[in-house]
Backbone as CSV, one residue per row, in Angstrom:
resi,resn,N_x,N_y,N_z,CA_x,CA_y,CA_z,C_x,C_y,C_z
1,MET,0.794,-1.193,0.037,-0.008,-0.012,-0.002,0.866,1.278,0.036
2,LYS,1.913,1.306,0.872,2.800,2.446,0.895,3.560,2.632,-0.392
3,GLN,3.941,1.528,-1.020,4.638,1.629,-2.320,3.731,2.245,-3.391
4,GLU,2.482,1.866,-3.355,1.507,2.413,-4.331,1.363,3.927,-4.108
5,ILE,1.266,4.333,-2.832,1.150,5.779,-2.551,2.419,6.513,-2.989
6,LEU,3.577,5.954,-2.713,4.810,6.612,-3.150,4.862,6.687,-4.655
7,PHE,4.446,5.622,-5.355,4.433,5.592,-6.791,3.512,6.663,-7.348
8,LEU,2.318,6.786,-6.754,1.344,7.841,-7.170,1.891,9.204,-6.947
9,LYS,2.548,9.456,-5.752,3.123,10.755,-5.490,4.194,11.126,-6.491
10,ALA,5.026,10.191,-6.861,6.080,10.397,-7.855,5.486,10.727,-9.181
11,ASN,4.467,10.026,-9.619,3.742,10.333,-10.854,3.108,11.710,-10.843
12,ILE,2.514,12.066,-9.728,1.873,13.399,-9.614,2.948,14.506,-9.699
13,GLN,4.083,14.249,-9.108,5.203,15.289,-9.151,5.714,15.403,-10.610
14,LYS,5.778,14.281,-11.289,6.239,14.302,-12.681,5.242,15.049,-13.556
15,ILE,3.974,14.838,-13.303,2.907,15.552,-14.096,2.959,17.041,-13.792
16,LEU,3.163,17.384,-12.543,3.218,18.787,-12.171,4.457,19.469,-12.843
17,ARG,5.580,18.787,-12.856,6.769,19.363,-13.529,6.487,19.551,-15.036
18,ASN,5.812,18.596,-15.657,5.452,18.738,-17.040,4.497,19.891,-17.341
19,VAL,3.518,20.069,-16.412,2.601,21.199,-16.564,3.314,22.524,-16.424
20,ILE,4.230,22.634,-15.460,5.023,23.859,-15.326,5.876,24.166,-16.579
21,GLU,6.473,23.081,-17.080,7.303,23.228,-18.294,6.416,23.696,-19.480
22,ILE,5.228,23.122,-19.615,4.372,23.497,-20.722,3.885,24.974,-20.571
23,LYS,3.582,25.377,-19.334,3.229,26.776,-19.117,4.320,27.705,-19.518
24,LEU,5.598,27.392,-19.128,6.720,28.225,-19.474,6.886,28.292,-21.037
25,LEU,6.763,27.123,-21.686,6.852,27.087,-23.143,5.776,27.976,-23.803
26,LEU,4.541,27.838,-23.291,3.441,28.648,-23.857,3.698,30.130,-23.677
27,LYS,4.236,30.474,-22.467,4.532,31.842,-22.183,5.579,32.386,-23.166
28,ASP,6.702,31.592,-23.392,7.720,31.983,-24.333,7.183,32.074,-25.753
29,THR,6.340,31.121,-26.131,5.796,31.182,-27.475,4.927,32.366,-27.694
30,HIS,4.085,32.661,-26.675,3.221,33.838,-26.792,4.043,35.146,-26.846
31,ALA,5.109,35.247,-26.106,5.968,36.398,-26.149,6.640,36.510,-27.532
32,ASN,7.055,35.379,-28.126,7.696,35.410,-29.417,6.742,35.779,-30.552
33,THR,5.502,35.370,-30.437,4.531,35.650,-31.507,3.940,37.024,-31.459
34,GLN,4.044,37.683,-30.314,3.473,39.001,-30.208,4.258,40.046,-31.048
35,ASN,5.545,39.802,-31.229,6.382,40.722,-31.965,6.401,40.507,-33.494
36,ILE,5.638,39.534,-33.949,5.675,39.198,-35.388,4.548,39.994,-36.087
37,GLU,4.968,40.695,-37.097,4.016,41.462,-37.901,3.997,40.861,-39.312
38,LEU,2.806,40.693,-39.843,2.724,40.178,-41.204,2.067,41.260,-42.077
39,ASP,2.566,41.286,-43.319,2.058,42.141,-44.329,0.609,41.740,-44.567
40,ALA,-0.363,42.720,-44.619,-1.747,42.416,-44.834,-1.966,41.680,-46.173
41,ASN,-1.265,42.061,-47.235,-1.451,41.430,-48.505,-0.933,39.960,-48.456
42,PHE,0.054,39.705,-47.622,0.638,38.382,-47.590,-0.354,37.334,-47.108
43,SER,-1.230,37.702,-46.208,-2.189,36.713,-45.679,-3.044,36.141,-46.792
44,SER,-3.505,37.012,-47.734,-4.324,36.417,-48.856,-3.438,35.615,-49.785
45,ILE,-2.224,35.987,-49.989,-1.304,35.188,-50.864,-1.048,33.877,-50.155
46,TYR,-0.788,33.885,-48.894,-0.509,32.662,-48.125,-1.719,31.690,-48.200
47,ASN,-2.903,32.263,-48.001,-4.092,31.370,-48.037,-4.325,30.752,-49.426
48,GLU,-3.920,31.426,-50.477,-4.059,30.878,-51.831,-3.069,29.807,-52.116
49,LEU,-1.846,29.990,-51.635,-0.772,29.068,-51.955,-0.674,27.852,-51.036
50,PHE,-0.899,28.025,-49.750,-0.631,26.985,-48.782,-1.869,26.377,-48.200
51,PRO,-1.839,25.090,-47.919,-0.757,24.201,-48.110,-0.517,23.905,-49.624
52,LEU,0.722,23.708,-49.991,1.090,23.493,-51.420,0.451,22.209,-51.909
53,LYS,-0.252,22.304,-53.058,-0.957,21.184,-53.595,-0.275,20.451,-54.742
54,SER,0.606,21.172,-55.393,1.199,20.537,-56.612,2.643,21.039,-56.813
55,ARG,3.334,20.408,-57.713,4.718,20.818,-58.058,4.753,22.208,-58.606
56,SER,3.766,22.619,-59.337,3.791,24.010,-59.895,3.697,25.049,-58.760
57,PHE,2.842,24.777,-57.767,2.826,25.717,-56.597,4.162,25.709,-55.867
58,LEU,4.770,24.512,-55.718,6.063,24.446,-55.048,7.108,25.208,-55.837
59,ASP,7.137,25.047,-57.148,8.076,25.804,-57.991,7.891,27.312,-57.837
60,HIS,6.644,27.743,-57.784,6.320,29.163,-57.614,6.830,29.690,-56.302
61,VAL,6.598,28.920,-55.242,7.058,29.345,-53.899,8.572,29.378,-53.824
62,GLU,9.195,28.366,-54.411,10.656,28.383,-54.444,11.207,29.605,-55.149
63,TYR,10.625,29.936,-56.273,10.990,31.147,-57.072,10.823,32.384,-56.160
64,CYS,9.655,32.494,-55.495,9.402,33.695,-54.678,10.355,33.755,-53.476
65,ILE,10.688,32.659,-52.866,11.640,32.661,-51.716,12.984,33.162,-52.213
66,ILE,13.459,32.715,-53.373,14.759,33.074,-53.892,14.807,34.484,-54.335
67,ASN,13.739,34.944,-55.073,13.820,36.261,-55.701,13.035,37.419,-55.082
68,GLU,12.230,37.136,-54.135,11.421,38.183,-53.490,11.724,38.185,-51.976
69,SER,12.530,39.062,-51.525,12.916,39.107,-50.112,11.718,39.396,-49.206
70,ASN,10.787,40.204,-49.681,9.597,40.475,-48.875,8.766,39.226,-48.635
71,PHE,8.574,38.421,-49.684,7.859,37.164,-49.581,8.573,36.262,-48.601
72,LYS,9.854,36.143,-48.699,10.631,35.287,-47.847,10.470,35.728,-46.377
73,SER,10.601,36.976,-46.118,10.499,37.473,-44.710,9.121,37.314,-44.164
74,ASN,8.094,37.502,-44.979,6.698,37.280,-44.547,6.439,35.821,-44.296
75,LEU,6.974,34.913,-45.130,6.784,33.490,-44.903,7.502,33.037,-43.710
76,ALA,8.690,33.583,-43.488,9.433,33.199,-42.234,8.662,33.666,-41.002
77,SER,8.077,34.853,-41.057,7.270,35.340,-39.925,6.052,34.401,-39.695
78,ARG,5.429,33.955,-40.744,4.283,33.052,-40.596,4.737,31.725,-40.028
79,ILE,5.889,31.170,-40.508,6.406,29.930,-39.960,6.728,30.023,-38.497
80,LYS,7.226,31.195,-38.060,7.524,31.383,-36.670,6.291,31.237,-35.757
81,THR,5.145,31.443,-36.290,3.923,31.339,-35.494,3.485,29.906,-35.282
82,PHE,4.046,28.967,-36.011,3.647,27.603,-35.884,4.086,27.083,-34.501
83,MET,3.272,26.273,-33.912,3.487,25.739,-32.573,4.410,24.544,-32.683
84,GLY,4.990,24.206,-31.541,5.839,23.048,-31.432,6.700,23.229,-30.227
85,TYR,6.646,22.316,-29.256,7.393,22.447,-28.068,8.849,21.945,-28.217
86,ASN,9.150,21.312,-29.319,10.497,20.933,-29.659,10.679,20.935,-31.163
87,GLN,11.894,20.692,-31.621,12.169,20.757,-33.046,11.379,19.762,-33.886
88,ASN,11.232,18.557,-33.357,10.490,17.554,-34.087,9.096,17.925,-34.308
89,LYS,8.385,18.384,-33.232,6.986,18.745,-33.372,6.864,19.968,-34.214
90,PHE,7.790,20.923,-34.092,7.791,22.159,-34.935,7.867,21.755,-36.392
91,MET,8.818,20.848,-36.751,8.928,20.423,-38.154,7.683,19.741,-38.626
92,TYR,7.076,18.878,-37.811,5.841,18.208,-38.196,4.752,19.218,-38.533
93,VAL,4.562,20.169,-37.612,3.546,21.206,-37.731,3.776,22.077,-38.994
94,ALA,5.058,22.455,-39.137,5.380,23.244,-40.353,5.095,22.561,-41.644
95,LEU,5.574,21.297,-41.761,5.352,20.572,-43.017,3.864,20.312,-43.226
96,SER,3.146,20.029,-42.212,1.670,19.773,-42.299,0.942,21.011,-42.739
97,ASN,1.414,22.149,-42.309,0.754,23.378,-42.721,1.146,23.907,-44.100
98,LEU,2.319,23.511,-44.573,2.848,24.103,-45.784,2.721,23.148,-46.991
99,ILE,2.652,21.863,-46.736,2.647,20.868,-47.883,1.497,19.857,-47.693
100,THR,0.717,19.608,-48.697,-0.319,18.607,-48.608,0.303,17.254,-48.694
101,ASP,-0.449,16.249,-48.209,0.003,14.854,-48.257,0.173,14.405,-49.731
102,GLN,-0.686,14.906,-50.642,-0.562,14.558,-52.054,0.802,15.004,-52.616
103,LEU,1.180,16.210,-52.347,2.527,16.707,-52.794,3.618,15.973,-51.995
104,GLY,3.366,15.644,-50.762,4.331,14.928,-49.963,4.727,13.598,-50.522
105,THR,3.833,12.973,-51.270,4.162,11.661,-51.866,5.167,11.822,-53.020
106,THR,5.390,13.034,-53.512,6.387,13.242,-54.564,7.757,13.689,-54.049
107,LEU,7.811,13.760,-52.679,9.058,14.243,-52.034,9.690,13.069,-51.310
108,SER,11.015,13.140,-51.184,11.769,12.353,-50.222,12.876,13.240,-49.670
109,TYR,13.381,12.886,-48.559,14.356,13.841,-47.903,15.573,14.051,-48.799
110,SER,16.133,12.983,-49.336,17.343,13.119,-50.127,17.092,13.104,-51.657
111,GLY,15.842,12.810,-52.062,15.509,12.733,-53.488,15.681,11.376,-54.065
112,LYS,16.119,10.424,-53.253,16.315,9.045,-53.759,14.980,8.295,-53.863
113,LYS,14.874,7.404,-54.858,13.759,6.528,-55.020,14.003,5.302,-54.064
114,ARG,12.894,4.667,-53.686,13.013,3.480,-52.876,13.424,2.269,-53.724
115,ASN,12.865,2.275,-54.935,13.267,1.169,-55.891,13.187,1.670,-57.282
116,ARG,13.634,0.858,-58.254,13.731,1.333,-59.654,12.338,1.698,-60.237
117,ASN,11.335,1.146,-59.769,9.981,1.320,-60.337,9.330,2.607,-59.880
118,ASP,9.826,3.217,-58.792,9.268,4.466,-58.271,9.594,5.616,-59.216
119,GLU,8.704,6.582,-59.228,8.966,7.791,-59.961,10.071,8.572,-59.237
120,SER,10.752,9.467,-59.992,11.779,10.200,-59.323,11.172,11.155,-58.284
121,LYS,11.868,11.416,-57.198,11.361,12.228,-56.106,12.068,13.575,-56.072
122,ILE,11.415,14.548,-55.443,12.023,15.851,-55.262,12.728,15.801,-53.903
123,ALA,13.975,16.243,-53.857,14.716,16.235,-52.621,14.281,17.388,-51.724
124,LEU,13.683,17.107,-50.644,13.239,18.108,-49.651,14.382,18.918,-49.197
125,LYS,15.527,18.264,-48.881,16.641,18.942,-48.236,17.234,20.028,-49.092
126,THR,17.012,20.012,-50.420,17.527,21.004,-51.338,16.583,22.171,-51.603
127,LEU,15.312,22.074,-51.083,14.308,23.109,-51.295,14.594,24.276,-50.405
128,GLU,14.378,25.487,-50.966,14.498,26.688,-50.177,13.470,26.808,-49.054
129,LEU,12.288,26.218,-49.299,11.244,26.165,-48.307,11.746,25.341,-47.057
130,TYR,12.359,24.225,-47.269,12.887,23.443,-46.162,13.982,24.239,-45.417
131,LYS,14.872,24.860,-46.186,15.922,25.661,-45.596,15.377,26.802,-44.718
132,LEU,14.243,27.404,-45.229,13.648,28.487,-44.475,12.993,27.992,-43.159
133,ILE,12.384,26.739,-43.233,11.825,26.157,-42.026,12.980,25.926,-40.997
134,CYS,14.068,25.372,-41.502,15.217,25.096,-40.602,15.767,26.383,-40.022
135,GLU,15.903,27.430,-40.811,16.439,28.722,-40.396,15.505,29.274,-39.286
136,THR,14.251,29.159,-39.523,13.245,29.673,-38.540,13.340,28.824,-37.210
137,ALA,13.507,27.521,-37.358,13.652,26.681,-36.163,14.914,27.018,-35.405
138,ARG,15.952,27.320,-36.165,17.257,27.681,-35.521,17.033,28.973,-34.648
139,GLN,16.273,29.875,-35.134,15.977,31.098,-34.360,15.055,30.817,-33.196
140,LYS,14.100,29.885,-33.368,13.130,29.612,-32.327,13.728,28.735,-31.229
141,PHE,14.572,27.790,-31.593,15.137,26.866,-30.627,16.623,27.060,-30.522
142,VAL,17.044,28.232,-30.197,18.484,28.615,-30.163,19.330,27.694,-29.344
143,ALA,18.879,27.390,-28.137,19.740,26.634,-27.245,19.986,25.224,-27.619
144,TYR,19.051,24.547,-28.261,19.167,23.131,-28.576,18.812,22.790,-29.994
145,TYR,19.124,23.630,-30.924,18.864,23.366,-32.351,19.821,22.301,-32.842
146,SER,19.344,21.393,-33.729,20.208,20.368,-34.299,19.711,20.035,-35.727
147,GLU,20.600,20.134,-36.687,20.317,19.802,-38.070,19.810,18.315,-38.171
148,ASN,20.440,17.466,-37.396,20.118,16.041,-37.439,18.696,15.833,-36.982
149,ASN,18.272,16.495,-35.952,16.906,16.378,-35.422,15.919,16.889,-36.482
150,MET,16.233,17.945,-37.132,15.342,18.467,-38.191,15.231,17.486,-39.337
151,ALA,16.343,16.944,-39.757,16.351,15.968,-40.861,15.557,14.784,-40.531
152,THR,15.739,14.282,-39.238,15.028,13.100,-38.823,13.521,13.308,-38.784
153,ALA,13.147,14.492,-38.241,11.698,14.839,-38.213,11.080,14.969,-39.577
154,ALA,11.809,15.586,-40.500,11.308,15.723,-41.874,11.217,14.373,-42.531
155,SER,12.205,13.536,-42.375,12.167,12.166,-42.944,10.970,11.392,-42.422
156,SER,10.703,11.548,-41.123,9.608,10.829,-40.502,8.272,11.345,-41.036
157,TRP,8.190,12.646,-41.219,6.891,13.162,-41.749,6.689,12.646,-43.173
158,LEU,7.762,12.604,-43.986,7.657,12.101,-45.339,7.371,10.646,-45.382
159,ARG,7.949,9.887,-44.483,7.762,8.419,-44.414,6.325,8.015,-44.161
160,HIS,5.593,8.877,-43.426,4.229,8.581,-43.026,3.191,9.241,-43.885
161,VAL,3.611,9.947,-44.948,2.656,10.682,-45.736,1.626,9.803,-46.415
162,CYS,2.053,8.637,-46.914,1.093,7.703,-47.546,0.060,7.217,-46.604
163,GLU,0.462,6.919,-45.321,-0.477,6.466,-44.339,-1.516,7.531,-44.056
164,ARG,-1.076,8.778,-43.864,-1.979,9.888,-43.606,-2.947,10.067,-44.796
165,LEU,-2.447,9.971,-46.001,-3.265,10.125,-47.168,-4.331,9.070,-47.249
166,LYS,-4.002,7.803,-47.034,-4.941,6.727,-46.982,-5.986,6.881,-45.901
167,LYS,-5.528,7.316,-44.720,-6.418,7.542,-43.611,-7.430,8.650,-43.870
168,ASN,-6.923,9.735,-44.504,-7.818,10.837,-44.862,-8.808,10.502,-45.925
169,CYS,-8.330,9.646,-46.908,-9.241,9.214,-47.988,-10.332,8.301,-47.451
170,SER,-9.991,7.443,-46.524,-11.013,6.494,-45.947,-12.044,7.229,-45.069
171,LYS,-11.645,8.377,-44.551,-12.622,9.157,-43.731,-13.644,9.814,-44.589
172,GLN,-13.279,10.175,-45.808,-14.206,10.862,-46.722,-15.010,9.944,-47.427
């Protein structure tokens, strides 16, 4: 009986520490998002383009990121507003908000095909959009940013894209 009580007390303390940590993260996130200003015109452009539905939309966004500094800074500001208590969750939320699962099936992290019969894939790691997500994450998670964590999270998101697509199709 005493062991059970001690076990429950330890679990309650662990939960309380987690709640405190979550409150601090929410406070930091709220403070970071208050300073972000978006161009009024960019919101309508963002809503038209994202989440990216096809290769042509992706090509257009890549062009805009490279050639239009205003578009790039506004997109970076929008990406900063995405939630995520760590890099992995942030990458998942960013990719989910920026890329549809249909387009995700045409991507792989390195651009390699799984087998000879697969169509060629677009390399996510070479896209300016991915680099912008990573750059934003570097600013957001200064103390513990890691390229390897970002690559692992992106690869995981891409690996599960077909499952999400099937799941969403079966719901409809």
